[in-house]
C-alpha positions in Angstrom: 26.8 -30.7 9.7 30.4 -29.7 9.4 30.1 -29.7 5.6 27.0 -27.6 5.8 28.8 -25.0 8.0 31.4 -24.7 5.3 28.7 -23.1 3.1 28.6 -20.1 5.5 30.8 -17.1 5.6 32.7 -16.4 8.8 30.1 -14.0 10.3 27.2 -16.4 9.5 29.1 -19.3 11.0 29.8 -17.3 14.2 26.1 -16.5 14.4 25.1 -20.2 14.0 27.7 -21.6 16.5 27.0 -19.0 19.3 24.1 -20.9 20.9 24.4 -20.1 24.6 23.2 -16.8 26.0 21.6 -13.8 24.3 22.7 -13.0 20.8 21.8 -10.1 18.5 22.4 -10.7 14.8 22.4 -7.5 12.8 21.5 -8.8 9.4 22.0 -6.2 6.7 19.9 -6.3 3.5 20.6 -9.3 1.3 23.0 -10.9 3.9 21.2 -14.2 4.2 19.4 -13.9 7.5 16.9 -16.8 6.8 19.9 -19.0 5.9 21.4 -18.2 9.3 18.2 -18.9 11.2 17.6 -22.2 9.6 21.3 -23.3 9.9 21.2 -22.4 13.5 18.1 -24.5 14.2 19.7 -27.5 12.4 22.9 -26.9 14.3 21.1 -27.0 17.6 19.4 -30.2 16.8 22.2 -32.2 15.1 25.4 -30.9 16.8 24.2 -29.6 20.2 21.7 -32.5 20.5 18.9 -30.2 21.6 15.6 -32.0 21.4 13.6 -30.4 18.6 10.6 -29.6 20.8 12.8 -27.4 23.0 13.3 -24.9 20.1 10.9 -22.0 19.4 11.3 -19.8 16.3 8.8 -17.0 15.7 8.4 -14.6 12.8 5.7 -12.4 11.3 4.2 -14.2 8.3 3.1 -17.7 7.6 5.1 -17.7 4.4 8.3 -17.0 6.3 7.5 -19.7 8.9 6.7 -22.3 6.2 10.0 -21.4 4.5 11.9 -21.9 7.7 10.4 -25.3 8.3 11.1 -26.5 4.7 14.7 -25.3 4.8 15.4 -26.9 8.2 13.9 -30.2 6.9 16.2 -30.0 3.9 19.3 -29.3 6.0 18.6 -32.3 8.3 17.9 -34.5 5.3 14.8 -36.0 7.0 17.0 -37.4 9.9 14.8 -35.4 12.3 11.1 -35.5 11.7 9.5 -32.1 11.9 6.3 -33.2 13.5 4.0 -30.5 15.1 5.7 -28.6 17.9 9.2 -30.1 17.2 10.7 -27.6 16.7 7.9 -25.0 17.0 8.2 -22.6 14.1 5.3 -20.2 13.7 4.1 -16.6 13.7 3.7 -14.8 16.9 -0.1 -15.0 16.7 -0.1 -18.7 15.9 2.1 -19.4 18.9 -0.1 -17.4 21.2 -3.2 -19.3 20.0 -1.5 -22.6 20.9 -0.8 -21.3 24.4 -4.3 -19.9 25.0 -6.1 -23.0 23.8 -4.7 -24.8 26.7 -4.5 -22.2 29.4 -6.9 -19.3 28.8 -9.3 -20.7 31.4 -6.9 -19.2 33.9 -8.1 -15.8 32.7 -11.8 -16.6 32.9 -12.4 -17.6 29.3 -13.2 -21.1 28.1 -10.9 -22.9 25.8 -13.3 -22.8 22.9 -13.0 -19.0 22.5 -13.7 -17.4 19.2 -11.3 -15.3 17.3 -13.0 -12.2 15.7 -11.8 -11.0 12.3 -11.9 -7.4 11.2 -15.6 -7.5 10.1 -16.6 -9.1 13.4 -14.7 -6.4 15.3 -16.3 -3.5 13.3 -19.8 -4.8 13.9 -19.0 -5.0 17.7 -17.6 -1.5 17.7 -20.6 -0.2 15.8 -23.0 -1.8 18.3 -21.0 -0.3 21.2 -21.1 3.1 19.6 -24.9 2.9 19.4 -25.3 1.7 23.0 -23.2 4.6 24.3 -25.0 7.1 22.1 -21.7 8.2 20.5 -23.0 8.1 16.9 -22.4 11.8 16.3 -19.2 12.0 18.4 -17.1 9.2 16.7 -15.9 9.4 13.1 -16.6 5.8 12.2 -16.5 2.3 13.6 -13.5 1.5 11.4 -11.5 4.5 12.6 -12.5 3.9 16.2 -11.4 0.3 15.9 -8.0 1.3 14.5 -7.5 3.7 17.4 -8.4 0.9 19.9 -6.0 -1.5 18.2 -3.2 1.1 18.3 -3.9 1.6 22.0 -3.8 -2.1 22.7 -0.5 -2.4 21.0 0.8 0.1 23.4 -0.4 -2.2 26.3 -2.8 0.4 27.6 -6.1 -0.7 29.2 -9.3 1.4 28.9 -8.7 2.7 32.4 -5.1 3.7 31.6 -6.2 5.4 28.4 -8.9 7.3 30.3 -6.5 8.5 33.0 -4.1 9.8 30.3 -6.8 11.3 28.1 -5.8 14.8 27.0 -9.2 15.7 25.7 -12.9 14.6 25.7 -12.5 12.8 22.4 -10.0 10.4 24.0 -12.2 10.0 27.0 -15.0 8.9 24.7 -12.6 6.5 23.0 -11.7 5.0 26.4 -15.4 4.5 27.2 -15.9 2.8 23.8 -12.8 0.7 24.3 -14.1 -0.4 27.7 -17.5 -1.3 26.2 -15.9 -3.1 23.3 -13.8 -5.2 25.6 -16.8 -6.1 27.7 -18.6 -7.3 24.6 -15.7 -9.4 23.5 -15.5 -11.1 26.9 -19.3 -11.6 27.0 -19.0 -13.4 23.6 -16.0 -15.4 24.9 -14.0 -13.9 22.0 -10.6 -12.4 21.3 -9.6 -10.1 18.6 -6.3 -10.3 16.8 -4.5 -8.0 19.3 -5.9 -10.0 22.2 -4.0 -13.1 21.1 -0.8 -11.4 22.1 -2.1 -9.4 25.0 -3.9 -12.3 26.7 -0.8 -14.5 26.4 1.3 -11.8 28.1 -1.4 -11.4 30.8 -1.5 -15.2 31.3 2.3 -15.4 31.8 2.2 -12.5 34.2 -0.7 -13.9 36.3 0.0 -17.6 36.1 3.7 -18.1 37.1 3.4 -21.9 36.8 2.3 -21.6 33.2 5.1 -19.3 32.4 7.6 -21.6 34.0 6.2 -24.5 32.0 6.9 -22.7 28.8 10.3 -21.6 30.0 11.2 -25.2 30.6 9.8 -26.4 27.4 11.4 -23.9 25.1 15.1 -23.6 26.1 16.1 -21.9 22.8 14.2 -19.0 21.4 14.8 -17.4 18.0 13.0 -14.2 16.8 13.0 -13.1 13.2 12.6 -9.5 12.1 13.1 -8.2 15.6 13.1 -4.6 14.5 9.4 -5.0 13.7 8.3 -6.1 17.2 6.0 -3.9 19.3 6.0 -3.5 23.1 3.5 -6.4 23.6 5.7 -8.8 21.6 8.7 -7.5 23.5 6.9 -8.4 26.8 6.1 -11.9 25.5 9.7 -12.6 24.7 10.8 -11.4 28.1 8.4 -13.8 29.7 9.5 -16.7 27.5 13.2 -16.1 28.6 12.6 -15.4 32.3 14.3 -18.7 33.3 17.1 -18.7 30.8 18.9 -16.3 28.4 19.2 -18.5 25.3 17.6 -15.9 23.0 18.7 -15.1 19.5 17.1 -12.2 17.7 17.7 -11.4 14.1 17.0 -8.0 12.5 18.2 -4.8 10.9 17.5 -1.5 12.6 18.0 0.1 9.2 14.9 -1.7 8.0 12.5 -0.7 10.8 9.7 0.9 8.8 6.5 0.0 10.7 6.3 2.6 13.5 2.8 3.6 12.3 1.8 0.0 13.0 3.2 -0.1 16.5 6.7 -1.4 15.9 9.3 0.0 18.3 12.8 0.4 17.0 14.0 0.7 20.6 13.5 -3.0 21.0 16.5 -3.7 18.8 18.5 -0.7 19.7 18.3 -1.5 23.4 18.8 -5.3 23.1 22.3 -5.3 24.6 21.1 -3.2 27.5 18.0 -5.3 28.1 20.1 -8.5 28.0 23.4 -7.8 29.7 26.3 -9.8 28.2 24.6 -10.2 24.9 26.9 -10.8 21.9 26.6 -8.9 18.7 27.3 -10.4 15.3 27.0 -8.2 12.1 26.1 -9.9 8.8 27.7 -7.4 6.4 28.3 -9.6 3.4 25.6 -8.8 0.8 24.7 -11.4 -1.8 22.3 -9.3 -3.8 23.4 -5.9 -4.9 26.4 -4.3 -6.6 28.8 -2.3 -4.5 27.7 1.0 -6.0 24.1 0.3 -5.0 25.2 -0.6 -1.4 27.4 2.5 -1.1 24.5 4.7 -2.2 22.0 3.1 0.2 24.5 3.2 3.1 25.3 6.9 2.4 21.6 7.7 2.9 20.8 5.6 6.0 24.1 6.5 7.7 22.6 10.0 8.3 20.3 8.5 10.9 21.1 8.8 14.6 19.0 5.9 15.8 21.1 3.0 14.5 23.8 0.6 15.7 25.6 0.7 12.3 27.0 -1.7 9.8 28.9 -1.6 6.5 27.7 -3.7 3.7 30.2 -5.2 1.2 29.8 -7.5 -1.7 31.9 -9.5 -4.2 30.0 -7.6 -6.9 32.4 -4.7 -7.1 31.6 -1.7 -9.2 28.3 -2.0 -11.2 26.4 0.7 -13.0 26.1 4.1 -11.4 22.8 5.1 -9.8 20.5 6.6 -12.5 18.9 10.0 -11.6 16.0 11.1 -13.8 14.5 14.6 -13.4 11.1 14.9 -15.1 9.0 17.9 -15.8 5.9 16.4 -14.2 4.6 13.1 -12.7 3.1 12.0 -16.1 6.4 12.5 -17.9 8.2 10.6 -15.0 5.8 7.7 -15.5 6.0 7.7 -19.3 9.8 7.7 -19.2 9.9 4.8 -16.8 7.4 2.9 -18.9 9.3 3.5 -22.2 12.6 2.6 -20.6 11.1 -0.7 -19.3 9.4 -1.4 -22.7 12.7 -0.9 -24.5 14.5 -3.3 -22.1 11.9 -6.0 -22.5 11.8 -5.6 -26.3 15.6 -6.1 -26.3 15.0 -9.5 -24.7 16.6 -8.8 -21.4 15.5 -11.5 -18.9 15.2 -9.2 -15.9 12.8 -8.6 -13.1 11.8 -4.9 -12.8 10.1 -3.1 -9.9 8.7 0.4 -9.8 8.6 1.5 -6.2 6.8 4.6 -4.8 5.8 6.0 -1.4 2.0 6.1 -1.6 -0.6 3.9 -3.2 -2.0 6.9 -5.1 1.2 7.1 -7.3 0.4 3.8 -8.9 -2.2 5.3 -11.2 0.1 7.2 -13.6 2.5 4.2 -13.8 -0.3 1.7 -14.5 -1.7 3.9 -17.3 1.8 4.5 -18.8 2.6 0.8 -18.8 -0.7 0.0 -20.4 0.0 2.5 -23.2 3.3 0.7 -23.8 1.6 -2.7 -23.8 3.7 -3.8 -20.9 2.2 -6.5 -18.6 2.7 -5.7 -14.9 1.8 -7.1 -11.5 0.4 -4.8 -8.8 1.5 -5.7 -5.2 0.4 -4.2 -1.9 -3.0 -3.1 -3.0 -5.7 -3.2 -5.6 -5.5 -1.6 -9.0 -6.0 2.1 -8.5 -9.6 2.1 -9.9 -10.4 -1.0 -7.8 -9.7 0.7 -4.4 -12.8 1.2 -2.3 -12.6 5.0 -2.0 -12.1 5.3 -5.8 -15.1 3.0 -6.4 -17.2 5.0 -4.0 -16.4 8.3 -5.7 -17.1 6.9 -9.1 -20.3 5.3 -7.9 -21.6 8.8 -7.2 -20.8 9.8 -10.7 -22.5 6.8 -12.1 -25.7 7.4 -10.2 -25.7 11.0 -11.2 -25.7 9.8 -14.8 -28.0 6.8 -14.5 -30.6 6.6 -11.7 -31.3 3.0 -12.6 -27.9 1.9 -11.4 -29.0 0.0 -8.2 -25.5 -1.3 -7.5 -24.1 2.2 -7.3 -27.1 3.3 -5.2 -26.5 0.6 -2.6 -22.8 1.3 -2.5 -23.1 5.0 -1.6 -26.4 5.1 0.2 -24.7 5.4 3.5 -21.1 6.0 2.4 -19.8 8.1 4.0 -22.2 7.6 6.9 -25.2 9.8 6.8 -27.6 8.1 9.2 -29.2 5.7 6.7 -29.2 2.3 8.5 -30.0 -1.2 7.5 -33.6 -0.9 8.5 -34.1 2.0 6.1 -32.2 0.3 3.3 -34.2 -2.9 3.7 -37.4 -0.9 3.6 -36.3 0.7 0.3 -35.5 -2.7 -1.1 -38.9 -4.1 -0.1 -40.7 -1.1 -1.6 -38.7 -1.6 -4.8 -39.5 -5.3 -4.9 -43.3 -4.9 -4.2 -43.8 -2.1 -6.7 -41.2 -3.2 -9.3 -39.3 0.0 -9.0 -35.6 0.8 -9.1 -34.1 1.8 -5.7 -34.1 5.5 -6.8 -37.8 5.3 -7.6 -38.4 3.5 -4.3 -36.6 6.3 -2.5 -38.8 8.9 -4.2 -41.9 6.8 -3.5 -41.1 6.8 0.2 -40.5 10.5 0.2 -44.0 10.9 -1.2 -45.8 8.4 1.0 -44.0 9.5 4.3 -44.3 6.1 5.9 -40.8 5.9 7.3 -39.6 7.6 10.5 -39.0 11.3 10.3 -35.2 10.9 10.9 -34.9 8.3 8.1 -36.9 10.5 5.7 -34.6 13.5 6.5 -31.5 11.4 5.7 -33.1 10.1 2.5 -34.2 13.5 1.4 -30.6 14.8 2.0 -29.2 12.0 -0.1 -31.8 12.7 -2.9 -30.8 16.4 -2.9 -27.1 15.4 -3.0 -27.5 13.3 -6.1 -29.7 15.9 -7.9 -27.0 18.6 -7.1 -24.3 16.3 -8.6 -26.4 15.8 -11.7 -26.5 19.5 -12.2 -22.8 19.8 -11.5 -21.9 17.3 -14.2 -23.7 19.5 -16.7 -22.0 22.7 -15.6 -18.5 21.7 -14.5 -15.4 20.4 -16.2 -14.5 16.8 -15.6 -11.9 17.5 -12.9 -14.0 20.0 -11.1 -17.0 17.6 -11.1 -14.9 14.9 -9.4 -13.8 17.5 -6.9 -17.4 18.5 -6.4 -18.3 14.9 -5.5 -15.7 14.8 -2.7 -16.7 18.2 -1.4 -20.5 17.7 -1.4 -20.3 14.2 0.1 -17.7 15.4 2.8 -15.7 12.3 1.9 -12.3 14.0 2.3 -13.4 15.9 5.4 -14.5 12.7 7.2 -11.2 11.0 6.3 -9.2 13.9 7.7 -11.1 13.7 10.9 -10.1 10.0 11.3 -6.5 11.2 11.4 -5.1 7.7 10.6 -2.1 6.8 8.3 -4.4 4.6 6.2 -6.9 7.5 6.0 -4.1 9.7 4.6 -3.5 7.1 1.9 -7.2 7.1 1.0 -7.2 10.9 0.9 -4.2 10.9 -1.5 -5.9 8.3 -3.7 -9.0 10.5 -4.0 -6.9 13.5 -4.8 -5.1 11.5 -7.4 -8.5 10.6 -8.9 -9.1 14.4 -9.4 -5.7 14.7 -11.0 -6.6 11.7 -13.3 -9.9 13.4 -14.3 -8.0 16.7 -15.1 -5.6 14.8 -17.3 -8.4 12.9 -19.0 -10.2 16.2 -19.6 -7.0 17.6 -21.3 -7.2 14.6 -23.7 -10.8 15.3 -24.5 -12.2 12.3 -22.6 -15.8 12.6 -21.3 -17.2 11.5 -18.0 -18.9 8.5 -19.5 -15.6 7.5 -21.2 -13.7 7.9 -17.9 -16.2 5.7 -16.1 -16.0 3.0 -18.8 -12.2 3.1 -18.6 -12.3 2.7 -14.8 -14.8 -0.2 -15.0 -12.6 -2.1 -17.4 -9.4 -1.5 -15.3 -11.1 -2.6 -12.1 -11.9 -6.0 -13.6 -8.2 -6.7 -14.1 -7.1 -7.2 -10.5 -5.4 -10.5 -11.3 -2.4 -9.6 -13.4 -0.3 -12.2 -15.1 2.0 -13.8 -12.4 4.6 -14.2 -15.1 4.9 -10.5 -15.7 8.4 -9.3 -15.1 7.3 -5.8 -14.1 6.0 -5.2 -10.6 4.4 -2.0 -9.1 4.3 -1.6 -5.3 4.7 0.7 -2.4 8.1 0.8 -0.6 6.5 -0.8 2.4 5.3 -3.8 0.3 8.8 -4.2 -1.2 10.5 -5.2 2.0 12.1 -8.7 1.8 12.0 -8.8 -2.1 14.6 -8.3 -4.7 14.7 -7.3 -8.4 17.3 -7.0 -11.1 16.2 -3.4 -11.8 14.5 -0.9 -9.5 12.9 2.4 -10.3 12.4 4.4 -7.1 10.0 7.2 -8.1 8.6 10.4 -6.6 11.7 11.5 -4.6 10.3 14.9 -3.6 10.0 16.8 -0.3 6.5 16.2 1.0 6.0 13.1 -1.0 9.1 11.1 0.0 9.9 12.0 2.8 6.1 12.2 3.3 4.6 15.5 4.5 3.4 13.9 7.7 7.0 13.3 8.7 8.6 16.6 7.9 8.2 18.1 11.4 9.2 14.9 13.2 12.9 13.8 13.4 11.9 10.3 14.3 9.6 10.3 11.3 12.3 11.5 9.0 14.6 8.8 10.1 11.9 6.2 9.4 11.4 7.7 5.9 15.2 7.5 5.4 15.1 3.8 6.4 12.3 3.3 3.9 14.5 4.8 1.2 17.3 2.4 2.2 14.9 -0.5 1.9 13.8 0.6 -1.5 17.4 1.1 -2.8 18.6 -2.3 -1.5 15.9 -4.2 -3.4 18.0 -3.6 -6.5 20.5 -6.2 -7.7 22.0 -4.7 -10.8 20.4 -1.4 -11.6 18.9 1.4 -9.5 17.2 4.5 -10.9 15.9 7.4 -8.8 13.5 9.9 -10.2 11.6 13.0 -9.3 9.3 15.5 -11.0 10.0 19.3 -11.0 6.3 20.0 -11.0 3.4 17.9 -9.7 -0.3 18.6 -10.0 -1.7 19.5 -6.6 -5.2 18.5 -5.5 -7.8 21.2 -6.3 -5.5 23.2 -8.6 -5.8 23.6 -12.4 -2.1 23.9 -12.9 1.0 22.2 -11.7 3.0 23.4 -8.7 6.8 23.4 -8.3 8.4 20.8 -6.0 11.7 20.4 -4.3 14.0 17.4 -4.8 14.0 15.0 -1.8 16.8 15.5 0.7 17.6 11.8 0.2 18.8 12.6 -3.4 21.4 15.0 -2.0 22.6 12.4 0.5 23.7 10.1 -2.4 27.3 10.9 -3.2 27.6 12.7 -6.6 30.3 10.3 -7.7 27.8 7.5 -7.6 25.2 9.2 -9.7 24.6 9.2 -13.5 22.3 12.1 -14.5 20.0 10.8 -17.2 19.0 13.2 -20.0 15.4 14.3 -20.3 14.7 12.5 -23.5 11.5 10.9 -24.6 10.5 8.9 -27.7 7.2 9.2 -29.5 4.2 11.3 -28.7 1.5 10.6 -26.2 -1.8 9.2 -27.6 -4.4 11.8 -28.3 -8.2 11.2 -28.8 -9.8 14.4 -30.2 -8.8 17.4 -32.3 -9.4 19.8 -29.4 -6.5 18.4 -27.3 -4.3 17.1 -30.1 -2.1 20.1 -31.0 0.5 17.8 -32.5 1.3 19.8 -35.6 1.6 23.4 -36.8 -1.6 23.0 -38.8 -3.5 22.0 -35.6 -2.4 25.2 -33.9 -3.3 27.3 -36.8 -6.7 25.6 -37.0 -7.1 26.2 -33.2 -6.6 30.0 -33.6 -8.8 30.1 -36.7 -11.7 28.5 -34.8 -11.1 30.6 -31.8 -11.2 33.9 -33.6 -14.3 32.7 -35.6 -16.2 31.7 -32.5 -15.0 32.6 -29.1 -17.9 30.9 -27.3 -16.5 28.2 -25.1 -13.0 29.4 -25.4 -13.1 32.6 -23.3 -10.2 34.0 -25.3 -9.0 37.4 -26.5 -7.3 37.9 -29.9 -3.7 36.5 -30.1 -2.0 39.6 -28.7 -0.8 40.9 -25.4 -3.6 40.7 -22.8 -4.0 44.1 -21.2 -3.7 44.1 -17.4 -2.7 40.4 -17.2 0.8 39.8 -18.4 2.9 41.8 -20.8 5.6 39.2 -21.0 3.7 36.8 -23.3 1.5 36.9 -26.4 -0.8 34.2 -27.7 0.8 32.7 -30.8 4.4 33.5 -29.6 7.1 30.9 -30.4 9.2 29.5 -27.6 11.9 26.8 -27.4 12.0 24.1 -24.8 15.1 22.0 -24.1 13.2 18.7 -24.5 10.1 19.5 -26.7 11.8 21.9 -29.1 9.9 24.9 -30.6 6.3 25.4 -29.7 3.4 27.9 -29.8 1.9 29.6 -26.7 -1.9 29.0 -26.9 -2.8 30.1 -23.3 -1.3 31.6 -20.2 -2.4 32.9 -16.7 -0.7 34.6 -13.8 2.2 37.0 -13.7 5.9 37.1 -13.4 7.9 33.8 -13.0 4.8 32.1 -11.7 3.0 32.5 -15.1 1.5 29.2 -16.2 1.8 28.7 -19.9 0.0 26.3 -22.2 2.3 25.5 -25.1 1.7 23.4 -28.2 4.7 21.4 -29.3 4.5 19.5 -32.6 4.9 15.8 -32.0 4.2 16.2 -28.3 0.9 18.0 -28.1 -0.2 20.5 -25.4 1.9 21.0 -22.3 1.2 23.1 -19.2 4.4 24.7 -17.9 5.3 27.0 -15.1 7.7 29.7 -16.3 10.1 29.6 -13.4 10.7 25.9 -13.9 10.3 25.5 -17.7 13.4 27.5 -18.8 11.7 28.6 -22.0 13.5 30.7 -24.6 11.6 33.1 -26.8 12.2 32.5 -30.5 
């Protein structure tokens, strides 16, 4: 073992050898925390002669637990057999199952209890809602279940929630929570949260059981301590009631799961909770260059809620942090994609990650990379067009086009909920089967025959009217407006907003991004049918080549990973930091920690980017943005401002949106003057009463695109939105105050 300890730096070695009493290991990004945990377990077994079965190590994922077991076995060179329970290395939930399988009878359950998954839980909540008659007062079983789970993670019982209820809605949730719990108990079942809660309850009520586990596990190690919630905190307190041999490893600067119940105070208050606890800082980084570390530290050091550490590395210097300022989100994505494509074409063997704050941002990067022919891997979610809410919205469009599309019919018949239950759906399917009809024809048949209950018929008639209205909309509206109409007529966005959950916000942003995608497709002359075909082809490609060197993911998904090159995109106020955190100081600090996590994923090169304008949901034109505060927190000396340069023109599909040459613009004005129908244009002169600053056909110069021709404008003053044709680049929509155009 002595030769193994020589492989550790002084701080790592101190953390391994300090085995008695409470210990907090602050493990900075890339500082080798897994290495320290596994060396510590091996040290306890081989040097301290601690029986392996006396050691308990808990973490959050099975992958991390398996990795620990493998590394310990390698360190001990098979001199200690890692049979089950010796040492016990597992996730929190797996450990709790092992406890409850032996002792849950003390709580009135039998040991053969069932563990309900998410689908089981939702069915149970749905039944409870129906029994309580809350169908019109609860947003959805899924949303109600998420709220119940959040309440459980705060260790609140139904009675406690009811006592603290600030409004009738919370009182109803408490009643639903109580009924849900009763149903679980009747079924002799536990949900995922119960595995933790019932173990804590068991230790609190059965002191002999608690003492048994205190005696068995004399050394406790907890990984990712900054991610623990209050229930996990309580579990650890019970496990260490008879001794204080507790080692927790974590990084308060990487606490990014508050929305999931994680409590940063667990790590910040560790030394107060465990008097006499020692603190070891792991500050030697083995991943990034010093410039990357300095930039990340400069950002996160603005936080108040932290213990503090200073990361250093032997990789002094390194490239400066790139800063790219794009005109809009599409240009940002195209520049990133072209930069990646050039690097790959040059044969650089590098791993590359594109990180962003919300899932909705993946769409423009996916499309840009596909244009460049770059293979990529999407992590932390489905491909944009494969996400449930996107597929729902597009299913409405498909059914509006083709009533024979039974798959789309079934998908959206009761999505969002509109009171059409399984009985009604099964009746429609039976009618279709007996009469050899499509489901749409079966619906119309039942509307004529009037055999179903009045309530079911009303719901079906409402659905029928909705689809007919959407069919008319698709004939009258532009592509972007039609997608927006779907979301409005179905109340999809309205219902998600009522849920008021972080994941609901993600779904809202995804749907809004779908409208943006439709507007961009519309500008390229793509029809609704072509858009649907494109989405169908993309959604079939969920499994990207694992060998792809380019990875797309949200910042939350990137935690624990590393890449040679990282592009951190969308650094704008309201996007990152997210708008939901702008009025909450604790929320801003978590967003800043999230930025730190993203920056420290980079080994060799870090590029930050933002867009001066971004298309807002429901608006034809782009709106100006403000650079994220996090950009200003990076010292100027560490930044390299990248020029706004692009190579090549974006692909165009039809004449109407090409505008890639002077002759195209001339042809546009010739056709426009010859036939104004469909263009809604005046002659190429000043528009009376609208704007005397610009004329159609005027020549302007842009710093990036060169000289172009004004082919449309709207608004007044510096807020004027101009459509300009630039040879080689095509049609661009620009806001005067941001575009810095020069009249030629």
